[in-house]
C-alpha positions in Angstrom: 66.2 91.4 27.4 66.7 91.8 31.3 70.5 92.1 30.9 70.0 94.9 28.5 67.5 96.7 30.7 69.8 96.4 33.5 72.9 97.9 31.5 70.7 100.7 30.3 69.5 101.3 33.9 73.0 101.6 35.0 73.8 103.8 32.1 71.2 106.2 33.3 72.7 106.3 36.6 76.3 106.8 35.3 74.7 109.9 33.3 73.2 111.3 36.4 76.4 111.1 38.3 78.1 112.9 35.3 75.5 115.7 35.6 76.3 115.9 39.3 79.9 116.2 38.8 79.3 118.9 36.2 77.2 120.8 38.5 79.9 120.4 41.3 82.6 121.5 39.0 80.8 124.9 38.9 81.7 125.5 42.7 84.6 123.1 43.2 87.7 122.0 41.2 87.1 118.7 39.7 89.8 116.4 37.9 88.7 116.5 34.3 89.5 112.7 34.2 86.6 112.1 36.2 84.3 113.5 33.6 86.0 111.8 30.9 85.8 108.4 32.8 82.1 108.8 33.3 81.4 109.6 29.8 83.4 106.5 28.5 81.7 104.3 31.1 78.3 105.5 29.8 79.3 104.7 26.4 80.5 101.3 27.4 77.3 100.5 29.2 75.3 101.6 26.2 77.3 99.1 23.9 76.9 96.4 26.5 73.2 96.8 26.6 72.9 96.5 22.8 75.3 93.4 22.9 73.3 91.8 25.6 70.0 92.4 23.5 71.5 91.1 20.4 72.7 88.0 22.1 69.2 87.5 23.6 67.6 88.0 20.2 66.0 91.4 21.1 65.7 93.8 18.0 66.3 97.3 19.0 64.9 100.5 17.2 67.6 102.2 15.2 68.0 105.7 15.8 67.5 107.8 12.6 68.2 111.3 13.9 64.9 112.6 12.7 62.0 113.5 15.0 59.1 111.0 14.4 
């Protein structure tokens, strides 16, 4: 769904920000709560995408944990 795609896009931006903060933390002191927040926000955005897709009737491929 369009909403699901937007949530997934926002999640990728959030994950990118998390990686940038990790890289920054190698040179500067970073409040650990920033990383926790970004990680939880990423989780939330993933769930929001799943919910949006379910409400739109879009079936998602389930992750099996095995390489296909």
